N, C-alpha and C positions, 0 to 999 in steps of 0.2 A: 504493499500499499504506499503510495507516495504522499508524503506529508504536505499539507497545504500551508502556504505562507501568504502574507499580504502586507502591503504598505500601511502602517498604522503609526501615527505621530512621527512619521519620518523614518520609521524602523521597519526592517524586514521581520515582521512578527509572525509567530506561529499562530495561526488563526484560532485553533481550538484552545489556546491558553488564555485568550482574552477574557478577563473577569473584572467585575467591578467590586470595589470595597469602599463604601461610602461614596464620596465624590471622585475617587481615584479609579483609574484603570490600571490594572496590574496584569502584565503579560510577559511572555518570553520572546526574545528577539535575537537575531544574529547580527553581529557587527564584526567585521574583519575575521570571519571564520571562527568567532567565539560566540558563545551563548550567554545571554545575561537576562536577569529579571529587570523589567522596566516599569517604573511608576510614573504615571502621567496624569495631568488634569486634576490634581489634588490641591484644593485651596486652603486646606486646613493647616494650622500651625505645625502640627506633627506630620509634616508632609511625607516623610519617608516611611511612615507606618511602622516604625521599629526596625526596619531593615538597615543593615550596614551598607551605605550606598555612596556613590559619587554624584553630586548634583551637576546636571548638564544645563544647557541653555534652556530658557523658558520654563524653569521649575520642573524639569524632567530629571528623574533619578535612575542611574544605572547601577545595578546590584550584581556583584559576582555570585557564582554558585558555591557559596561557603556553607559550612555547617550551621553557623549562626543564622544565616538567611533561610536555610531549610527549616530550622526550628520556628522562625517567624511565619514562614509559609504555611506550616502545619497548624499554627495557631489561628491565622486569620481565614484560612480555607481548610476547615477540618477534613474534607474529603481527600486531602493529600496526606493525611496521617493514617497509619494502619488501624484496623479494627479486628475484633474477634470474628472468626468465621467457621470454626470447626463444627459448630452445631448445625450448619447447613448440610444438606444431604451429601453433596460431593464437593471435595476440596482438593486442590493440587498445589504442591510446593514446587516452585520454579526457580531453583537455585541459580543465580546469575553470578558467576565467578568474576565477570569482567565489568559489571556495572553498566552494560550497554544493551541488554536484552529486553528490558521492560517494555520499550515501545513496540516491539514485535509481539510480545505477549498480549499487550493491550489490544492490538489489532484482532487477535483471536478471541480474547475473553470478553470484549465488549459485545460480542455476538452470542455468547453462551451464558448459561445460568450457573456454571461451575464457579465456586468461589476460589480466586487465585491468591496464593501466598507469594507475592512477587519477591519479597525480601526473605531469603532463606540461606543462611550460611552456618557452618560449624566453625568452631575455633580452629580446627585443623585447616580448613579452607582459608580462613583469615590469615593464618600464619604462612601458608604456602603462597598466598597472593600479596602479602604485605598490606592487607586492607584492615579496616576496623569496622565495628558495627555501626559507628556513626556514618562512615562512608557508604556502607551497604544500604542503610535506610535512606540516606540523603539522595543517593542516585535514583532510588525508586520514587521518592517524593518529587524530585525535579521532573522525572519522566512522566509521572501521573499528572502533574500540573501542565506540562507542555502539551500532552495529548488530550487534556480535558476529560480524563477518565474519572467518573463519579460514582461507580457501582460498588466501590469498596474493595479493599485488599488487606492481606495479612502480612505479618512480619514474624519469622520464626527463628529464635535462637536455637539452632539445630544441633543435636547430639552434644549437649552440654553435660559435663561430668562433675562440676564443682559448684558449691554455693556461690563462690565469687563470680563465676561466669554467668550463672543464672541471674544474679543481682545486676551485673553489668548490662545484660540485655534488657531486662525489665525496666531498669532505670531510664533507658532511652525510649521507652514506649513500645517495645516489641510486644506483640499481642499473642504470642505462642511460644511456649518453651517445650522443647523435646529433650526430656531427661534421659540421658544414656546411662543405663544401669549396668553396663557390661562389666565394669570393674568390680562389681559386687555380686555377680553371678558366678557360681563356682562349678564351672564345667568339668573340672578335674576330680570331682567327688561323685560318690555313688551312694546308694542306699545303705550299704554296709558301714559307712562312715557315721551313720546316725545311730547311736547306741540305744537311745529311747526317744520315742516320739512325745512331744509335749501333749499333755492331756487335752488341751483345747483343740488340737488337730485330730486326736482320736475321737473326741465327742462330735466334732463337726463333720468329719469325712470318712472315717474308716468303715469300709464295707457298706457305705450308704450309696444310694442311687440318686443321681441328679438327672432328671429328664428335661432335656432342652430340645424343643421341637421334636424331631423324630429320632433323637439320639439319647441314649442312656449312658451317663458317665459314672463309673464305679471305681472307687479308690481301694485297691488292695493295700496291704501293709507295705509291700515292697514299693509300690508306686507312690504311696503317700510319703514314704521316707525319702524317695528320690526328689519329690517336689520340695520337701522341707530342706534337704541338703543343698539343693541348687539355688533356691529363690528366696529363702528367709531373709538373708542379708540385703538383697536387692529391694525387697518389699520394705524393710526398715529404712533404708536409704531414701526411697521414694517418699515414704511417709514423713521423713524429717524435712526434706525439701518442701513438700507441700505445706507443712505446718509453719515453716519459716516464711514462705513467700506468697502462699495462695489462700490459706485458711482465713486470713483477716480481710480478704477482698480488696486489699490496698491496690493491687494491680488489676487492670482489665485485660487478663490474658488467659488463654486456654492452656491446659496442661496435658502433655502427651507422654506416655510411659513407653520407652523403647527398651525391649528385651531381645532385639534382633542381632546386635553386633556380637554374636557368640558362635562357637564352633558347633555346638549341638543344636538340633532342631527343637523347637518349642512344641511339645505334644499338646493336643487338646486338653488333656488332664492338667498339664502344667499351666496352660493358659487360664483355665477355669480357676485353679488354685490361686494363682497370682492375682487375678482380678477380684476374686471373692475376699482375699485377705486384704487387699488395698481398700476395698469398700468398707469392710468391717473395721479397718483402722481409721475410717473417716476421711479417706482420700477421695476427692472428686476429680475426675479426669475425663477428658474428651475422647481420647483414643488410646489404644494399645497397639504397638507394632511387634508382633511375634517374629521369631526366626522360622520362616517356612521351610519345608522340605525342598530339596533341589538347590540350585545356585542362583542367586540374584546378584550377579556380578555387574560391574560398572560398564555401562554403555553398550551392552549387547543383550540379546534375547535370553529368555529363561533357559536354563540348562537343567534337565531332569525329566522325571516321569510326569507328564502332564495329567495323566489319569489319577495318579496318587496325589498330586498337587490339588486337583479339583476336589477329591474326596476330603482332604484335610482342611482346605480353606473353607469348604462348606460348613464344617463343624466350627471352625474358628469364627466365621461370620455369625453363626447361630449363637455362639457364646456371647459375642459382642452385643447382638440384639437383645439377648436375655438380660444383660446387665444394663443396657441403655447407652452404650457408647459406640463409636465407629471403629472399624478395623482400619489400621494404617499399614500401608505397603511401602517399605523403604527400598532404595535403589531401584525405584520403579520405572525408570526411563527405559524405553526400547524393549520392554517385555511383551512384544506384540502377540506372541503365541498364546499367552495366558490372559491378555486383557479382556477378551470376551467373557472368560470364566469369572474374572474378578468382578466385572460389572453385573454379571447375572447372579452369582451366588450371594453377593452382598446386598442384593435387591436395590442397587443404586445408592447405597450408603457406605461411603469409604473416603479415606484420605490417602493420597498417593504422592510420593515425593520423586521429583526428577532434579537433576543438577547438571552433571557433566555433559549431558547431551546438548545443552545450549552452547557449551564451549566447543564441542565437536562440530556443530553446524557453523560456528564462527570460523573454525579451521578449514571446513569445506569451502567457505567463501574465499579463503586465502588460496586454496588449491585452484579455484576457478579463475581468480583474478590476477594472481601473481605466482605462477608456477615456480619461478626461481626461488622466491622467498620460502614457499612451502617446502621445496627440496632441502634448503638449509635447515629448516626446523625439523623436518623428518629425520635427517641424518643426525642432528644433535640429539633428538629424542632417543634414538637407538643407543647412544652413549650414556644417556641419563636414566635409562629404563631401570637398571639395577638399583639405583638410589631411590627412584620413585616407588618401586615395588615394596619398599619398607612400609609404606603408608596404606597400601591397598591390597586386598586379596583378589588376585586375578590368576587365570590359567593361560595367560598369553604364551604362544609359541612363536618366538621371533623368527624361527626357521621358515615359518609359513608366510612371512611377509615378503612380497616381491622385491627384488633388487630395484631400487627406485631409478637407478641409472638406465634400466631397461624399460621404464615406463614413459610413454609419450606424455607431453604436457596435457593433452586433451583427455588422457586416461586417468590423470591424478585424482579428480573428484570421485571416481569409482572406487578408489582405495577405501573410501569410508563405508563401503559395503562389506569390507573384510573385517571380521571380528578381531583378528589380531592387530591389525592397524588401528582400529577404533580404540582398543585398550592401550596400545602404545601411546597414542596421542592423548587419550583421555587422562591417564594418571600422571603424565609428565608435565601437566599444565603449569604447576608452580615453578618447576625448574626452568621451563621454557621462558616464562614471563620474567623470571629473576636472573636469567643468565647474563653475566656481564663480562666485558673485556676491559681491563683496567677499571674504570669507574662508570663506563657507559653501558647501558643496556644494549645487548646484541639484537634482540628481537622486539622487545616490548614497544618502543616508540614507533617502530615501523608498522607493527601490527595495529596499534590503535589508529594511526593515520589511515591505514588501508580500510579499517572498519568504518571510520568516519566517512570516508569517500564512497563507500559501498553500503551505506546504512540501509537503503531500501532493499537491496539484495538480501542482506541478513534478516531484515524484518520479514520478508516474504518467505525465506527459508524456515524461519521459526513457526510462522502460521501453518506452513505445510507440515512440518515435522511434528510439532506438538498437537496440531490438529489431527493428525493420524492417530495419536495417543487417544484423544478424546473420542474419535469416531469408533475405534475398536473397543473402548470401554463402554460404548453405548450411551454417552451423555452429551453428544453434540446436538445443537438445535438447528444447525444449517447443513 
């Protein structure tokens, strides 16, 4: 979609950004290839409306896109600030590691009823990209204002593991926290390590039948011990974070429990046990993300037995409905073969997270528009892969990646249909962006210049690619 601009107060204004506040017109405009907030036509004494600005001729103010000005924008135009949305039937996290994808996301989501979480980053992603949560949220705020998007969006402090990080995200106005409980889940223990079950567990669960829709869940002593051994500490951790930050209702934010970043699969019994214990501990949460069977690896389709996956996620979805929350699916981008199953068995009630697929589409644009630059990055990624693999679980086989010297320029974009290439480029993003020679970035500045010059190509690519996700999930309106 080509953005529309117009001459307004002598500026090349983004048409959809033009808004009134009192007697002032506030809008975004381009000047010398830079974007600014412009305030014009304000006769009040507080002419700049609280923005940090430079006054121009005729009482017009030009404001840079700073954190302070993003905060003012969110205050005077509340629709540029995130809101809670996980209680809506379908929501999707759209992690934008580059801070440039929101415009493309808006092109898609303004046509659909799915609730978008435009701002979604983990601390790991912040560290790998040298960004901050301030930057992540501000980039979305400016994009939402520029595009005139008023349907509402969320902001997710994703996969947070400490109270300090939770407080950091919430203090900035993030409206969703995904608590990563993996450090407190004891995958390396088994039922034999539990010498005696607490009486409360025996009374609640042992040899009792829990009928949920068409499924009967029965806890044997062995299975109950396994649940207790693996999840008791994680449940206590989640309850502690809830009591510190959510119980008082100080923050307008949804709470998601992530138990998916583990080696072992979350069985339906373990899911039921965890949810029931959290609720009995007084924890109110919007979603739980189990570790499903098979492999949900980054940037590629589902790996595993799709029949078994459907059987198990059907029970997981029933458990979520039983307790009144949504099922959450992490590393959900590009899982095209199981999207129809997810949409169907959850009865259109789920949260799904994508992230790196937006970066891959950005890199596909590089392959299309500047083959020489892409070749440089691809070659560097091969050397950086071993380091990047420390942060992600992938099964990439570098030997299956074609020798790029033998690939024609016109064939480079097709490399992104190769799973091993996708994972190579997917997990090396931080090293690519931060690679320096002496003190200068080798790729970063050239990449952002290219993406600015090809903004509409990237926007259209995101509409097509994320749109395919929505279509197969069965939630698109168009």
